[in-house]
C-alpha positions as CSV (number, residue, x, y, z in Angstrom):
1,M,-13.1,22.3,31.4
2,S,-10.9,20.3,33.8
3,S,-7.6,18.9,32.6
4,L,-9.1,15.4,32.9
5,D,-11.7,16.3,30.3
6,S,-9.3,17.9,27.8
7,K,-8.6,16.2,24.5
8,F,-4.9,16.8,24.8
9,F,-4.8,15.1,28.2
10,K,-6.8,12.1,27.0
11,L,-4.6,11.7,23.9
12,L,-1.5,11.8,26.1
13,V,-2.9,9.2,28.4
14,Y,-3.8,6.9,25.5
15,L,-0.3,7.5,23.8
16,A,1.4,6.6,27.1
17,V,-0.6,3.5,27.6
18,T,0.0,2.4,24.0
19,L,3.7,3.0,24.2
20,L,4.0,1.2,27.5
21,F,2.1,-2.0,26.5
22,G,3.5,-1.9,23.0
23,F,7.0,-2.0,24.5
24,I,6.1,-4.7,27.1
25,F,4.5,-7.0,24.4
26,S,7.4,-6.4,22.0
27,V,9.9,-7.6,24.7
28,L,7.6,-10.5,25.6
29,S,7.3,-11.5,21.9
30,F,11.1,-11.6,21.5
31,A,11.5,-13.5,24.7
32,L,8.9,-16.1,23.7
33,L,10.3,-16.5,20.2
34,S,13.8,-16.8,21.6
35,A,12.7,-19.6,23.9
36,I,10.8,-21.4,21.1
37,S,13.5,-21.2,18.5
38,G,16.5,-21.3,20.9
39,N,18.0,-18.2,19.3
40,S,19.2,-14.9,20.6
41,F,17.0,-11.7,20.3
42,G,19.2,-10.6,17.4
43,E,18.9,-13.9,15.6
44,V,15.1,-13.8,16.1
45,S,15.0,-10.3,14.6
46,T,16.8,-11.7,11.5
47,M,14.4,-14.6,11.3
48,L,11.4,-12.3,11.4
49,N,12.8,-10.4,8.4
50,N,13.5,-13.6,6.4
51,L,10.3,-15.2,5.4
52,D,11.7,-17.7,2.9
53,I,11.7,-20.4,5.6
54,E,8.4,-21.9,6.7
55,Q,9.5,-21.8,10.4
56,N,10.2,-18.1,10.2
57,I,6.6,-17.4,8.9
58,T,5.2,-19.2,11.9
59,L,7.4,-17.2,14.3
60,T,6.4,-14.0,12.5
61,K,2.7,-14.8,12.9
62,V,3.2,-15.3,16.6
63,F,5.1,-12.0,16.8
64,L,2.4,-10.2,14.9
65,F,-0.4,-11.6,17.0
66,L,1.3,-10.6,20.3
67,N,2.3,-7.1,19.1
68,S,-1.1,-6.4,17.6
69,F,-2.7,-7.4,20.9
70,G,-0.3,-5.3,22.9
71,L,-0.6,-2.2,20.6
72,F,-4.2,-2.1,19.6
73,V,-6.5,-4.4,21.7
74,L,-5.2,-4.0,25.2
75,P,-4.5,-0.2,25.3
76,P,-8.1,0.9,24.5
77,I,-9.4,-1.4,27.3
78,I,-6.8,-0.1,29.8
79,Y,-7.6,3.5,28.7
80,C,-11.3,2.9,29.6
81,Y,-10.3,1.7,33.0
82,I,-8.1,4.7,33.7
83,L,-10.8,7.1,32.7
84,K,-13.4,5.0,34.5
85,Q,-15.5,4.5,31.4
86,P,-17.7,1.4,30.9
87,I,-16.1,-0.5,28.0
88,L,-19.3,-1.5,26.1
89,S,-21.0,1.8,26.3
90,F,-17.8,3.8,25.6
91,F,-17.1,1.9,22.4
92,K,-20.8,1.7,21.6
93,L,-20.6,-2.0,21.5
94,N,-24.0,-2.3,23.2
95,E,-25.8,-0.6,20.2
96,L,-27.0,-3.4,17.9
97,K,-29.9,-1.8,16.1
98,T,-27.9,-0.9,13.0
99,I,-26.4,-4.4,12.6
100,Q,-29.4,-5.0,10.3
101,L,-27.6,-2.9,7.7
102,L,-24.8,-5.5,7.3
103,P,-26.0,-6.5,3.8
104,V,-25.8,-2.8,2.7
105,L,-22.3,-2.7,4.2
106,F,-21.2,-5.7,2.1
107,L,-22.6,-4.1,-1.1
108,L,-20.7,-0.9,-0.2
109,F,-17.4,-2.9,-0.1
110,V,-18.1,-4.5,-3.5
111,L,-18.6,-1.0,-5.0
112,L,-15.6,0.4,-3.2
113,L,-13.2,-2.1,-4.8
114,P,-12.7,-0.2,-8.2
115,I,-12.4,3.1,-6.3
116,L,-9.7,1.7,-4.0
117,N,-7.9,0.0,-6.9
118,F,-7.8,3.4,-8.7
119,T,-6.4,5.2,-5.7
120,V,-3.8,2.5,-5.2
121,E,-2.5,3.0,-8.7
122,W,-2.7,6.8,-8.5
123,N,-0.8,6.7,-5.1
124,K,2.0,4.6,-6.7
125,L,2.7,7.5,-9.1
126,L,3.8,9.7,-6.1
127,E,7.2,11.4,-6.8
128,L,9.0,13.5,-4.3
129,P,11.3,16.5,-5.3
130,K,14.8,15.7,-6.3
131,W,16.2,16.9,-3.0
132,M,14.0,14.2,-1.3
133,Q,15.1,11.3,-3.5
134,G,16.8,9.6,-0.6
135,L,13.5,9.6,1.3
136,E,11.6,8.4,-1.7
137,H,14.0,5.5,-2.2
138,W,13.6,4.5,1.4
139,M,9.8,4.7,1.1
140,R,9.8,2.6,-2.0
141,T,12.2,0.0,-0.5
142,A,10.0,-0.2,2.7
143,E,6.9,-0.6,0.5
144,D,8.4,-3.4,-1.6
145,S,9.6,-5.1,1.6
146,A,6.2,-4.9,3.2
147,A,4.6,-6.3,0.0
148,I,6.9,-9.3,0.0
149,K,6.2,-10.0,3.6
150,T,2.5,-9.7,3.1
151,Q,2.6,-12.1,0.2
152,A,4.6,-14.6,2.3
153,L,2.1,-14.3,5.1
154,L,-0.8,-14.8,2.7
155,K,0.8,-18.0,1.3
156,L,-1.5,-20.8,2.5
157,N,-1.0,-24.6,2.3
158,S,-4.0,-25.9,4.3
159,Y,-7.3,-25.0,5.9
160,N,-5.5,-24.6,9.2
161,D,-3.3,-21.9,7.6
162,L,-6.5,-20.3,6.3
163,I,-8.1,-20.2,9.8
164,I,-5.0,-18.8,11.4
165,N,-4.7,-16.0,8.8
166,V,-8.4,-15.1,9.1
167,L,-7.8,-14.7,12.9
168,L,-4.5,-12.9,12.5
169,I,-5.3,-10.7,9.5
170,G,-9.1,-10.5,9.6
171,V,-10.3,-10.7,13.2
172,L,-7.5,-9.2,15.3
173,P,-6.9,-6.0,13.2
174,A,-10.6,-5.5,12.8
175,V,-11.2,-5.5,16.5
176,G,-8.0,-3.9,17.7
177,E,-7.6,-1.2,15.1
178,E,-11.2,-0.2,15.3
179,L,-11.1,0.0,19.1
180,A,-7.9,2.2,18.8
181,F,-8.6,4.4,15.8
182,R,-12.3,4.8,15.8
183,G,-13.2,3.9,19.4
184,V,-10.5,6.0,21.1
185,L,-8.9,8.4,18.7
186,Q,-11.9,9.4,16.6
187,Q,-14.2,9.9,19.6
188,T,-11.5,11.9,21.4
189,L,-10.8,14.1,18.5
190,I,-14.4,14.8,17.9
191,G,-15.2,15.4,21.5
192,K,-18.5,17.0,22.4
193,N,-18.6,20.1,20.3
194,S,-16.2,19.7,17.4
195,N,-17.0,19.3,13.8
196,P,-17.1,15.5,13.4
197,H,-15.4,15.6,10.0
198,W,-12.1,16.8,11.6
199,G,-12.2,13.9,14.0
200,I,-13.1,11.3,11.4
201,W,-10.4,12.4,8.9
202,G,-7.9,13.0,11.7
203,A,-8.2,9.5,13.0
204,A,-8.2,8.2,9.4
205,F,-4.9,10.1,8.7
206,I,-3.3,8.5,11.8
207,F,-4.7,5.1,10.9
208,S,-3.0,5.3,7.4
209,F,0.2,6.9,8.6
210,I,0.8,4.4,11.3
211,H,1.1,1.6,8.8
212,F,4.2,3.2,7.3
213,Q,3.3,2.2,3.7
214,F,3.3,5.6,2.1
215,F,2.6,4.4,-1.5
216,G,-0.6,3.0,-0.1
217,F,-1.4,6.0,2.1
218,L,-4.3,7.4,0.1
219,P,-6.5,4.3,-0.3
220,R,-5.9,3.5,3.4
221,L,-6.8,7.1,4.3
222,L,-10.1,6.7,2.4
223,L,-10.8,3.3,4.0
224,G,-10.1,4.8,7.4
225,A,-12.5,7.7,6.8
226,F,-15.1,5.2,5.5
227,F,-14.9,3.2,8.7
228,G,-15.1,6.5,10.6
229,Y,-18.4,7.5,9.0
230,L,-19.8,4.0,9.5
231,F,-19.1,4.5,13.2
232,Y,-20.3,8.0,13.4
233,W,-23.6,7.4,11.6
234,S,-24.4,4.0,13.0
235,K,-23.5,5.0,16.6
236,S,-22.0,1.5,16.9
237,L,-18.5,0.2,16.6
238,W,-19.8,-3.2,15.3
239,L,-20.3,-2.0,11.7
240,P,-16.7,-0.6,11.3
241,I,-15.4,-3.7,12.9
242,L,-17.4,-5.9,10.5
243,G,-16.4,-3.7,7.6
244,H,-12.7,-3.9,8.5
245,F,-13.1,-7.7,8.9
246,I,-14.7,-8.0,5.4
247,N,-11.9,-5.9,3.9
248,N,-9.1,-7.8,5.4
249,T,-10.6,-11.3,5.2
250,S,-11.5,-10.9,1.5
251,A,-7.7,-10.5,0.8
252,V,-7.0,-13.8,2.7
253,L,-9.8,-15.7,0.9
254,I,-8.8,-14.3,-2.5
255,A,-5.2,-15.4,-1.9
256,F,-6.4,-18.9,-0.8
257,Y,-9.0,-19.6,-3.4
258,L,-8.4,-17.4,-6.4
259,K,-4.7,-16.7,-6.7
260,E,-3.9,-19.8,-8.7
261,N,-6.5,-18.9,-11.3
262,G,-5.2,-15.4,-11.8
263,I,-8.4,-13.9,-10.6
264,E,-6.7,-11.9,-7.9
265,E,-4.7,-9.9,-10.5
266,K,-7.8,-9.3,-12.5
267,L,-9.7,-8.0,-9.5
268,E,-6.8,-5.6,-8.6
269,R,-7.0,-4.1,-12.2
270,V,-10.7,-3.4,-12.1
271,G,-11.1,0.4,-12.4
272,T,-7.4,1.0,-13.3
273,T,-7.4,0.2,-17.0
274,Q,-9.1,1.7,-20.1
275,E,-11.2,-1.4,-20.5
276,T,-12.5,-1.2,-16.9
277,N,-12.8,2.6,-16.5
278,Y,-16.5,2.4,-16.7
279,F,-16.5,0.2,-13.6
280,L,-14.9,3.1,-11.7
281,I,-17.5,5.6,-12.9
282,V,-20.4,3.3,-12.2
283,S,-19.0,2.4,-8.8
284,L,-18.5,6.0,-7.8
285,V,-22.1,6.8,-8.6
286,L,-23.6,3.7,-7.0
287,F,-21.3,3.9,-4.0
288,S,-22.3,7.5,-3.3
289,G,-26.0,6.8,-3.6
290,L,-25.8,3.7,-1.4
291,L,-23.7,5.5,1.2
292,Y,-26.4,8.2,1.4
293,Y,-29.0,5.5,1.7
294,F,-27.0,3.9,4.5
295,K,-26.8,7.2,6.4
296,K,-30.5,7.8,6.1
297,Q,-31.3,4.3,7.3
298,C,-29.1,4.8,10.3
299,D,-30.9,8.0,11.1
300,R,-34.3,6.2,10.7
301,I,-33.3,3.2,12.8
302,L,-31.8,5.4,15.6
303,S,-34.6,8.0,15.7
């Protein structure tokens, strides 16, 4: 095997491209926001961390858009050009046969809700040894800060805000993160002869770790693995992209339509309380059966 074909070399190339364009777009973001707001880079950084002011939320959304594009959308495309791979076929975006399974995918996400809720609550119980209490405090502080920022970003006042959030939180991560984690990392880790489960779970681990929200690590790991199996079985990146879009956009829509009625909190508790434990058990059984059905249908369609 030549060095150009080795997994290690490919991962190094992709890492280098991601770091380069991540840095470039980060600088461009600060330069643009500095020009828009008339503030220095340091003042812009402070504004991005203070989302109590409406203007700061707008600037943060611009920053997130540019950085997501620079970190996740552009590097996979550049990576394909460097390795002289056709983009559509490399990411299996030209495979559309399994799109017909989209209704099954939607049902899978409905059944997955209590399971993810349970893992979220279980993950929150994580306690590190006493000698790592400083690290645990930092992790919890970072988690709380991220939650506050997320709630501020999800606060919507108009349908224009809704459209912007669907694009920023639904479309952009669904496309960019699936190109990066499933399209590049998972395929590279699996390679030609490896056990696919290592590549799927390896990419899912990186996917969860890179968000730096450690008290939500487990549910995001499971979600990443779920996207990974969707990609591996369907031989198309469209289904994990659509699945990612459904997952993220549902949070936006729930925040917009249901938050005032308290339905959001009720949905988040499904599968986590004594009264709703049966939902968790039923969901586990039905989800497992439907996932098996999904795999078999993929095999049938692609045979």
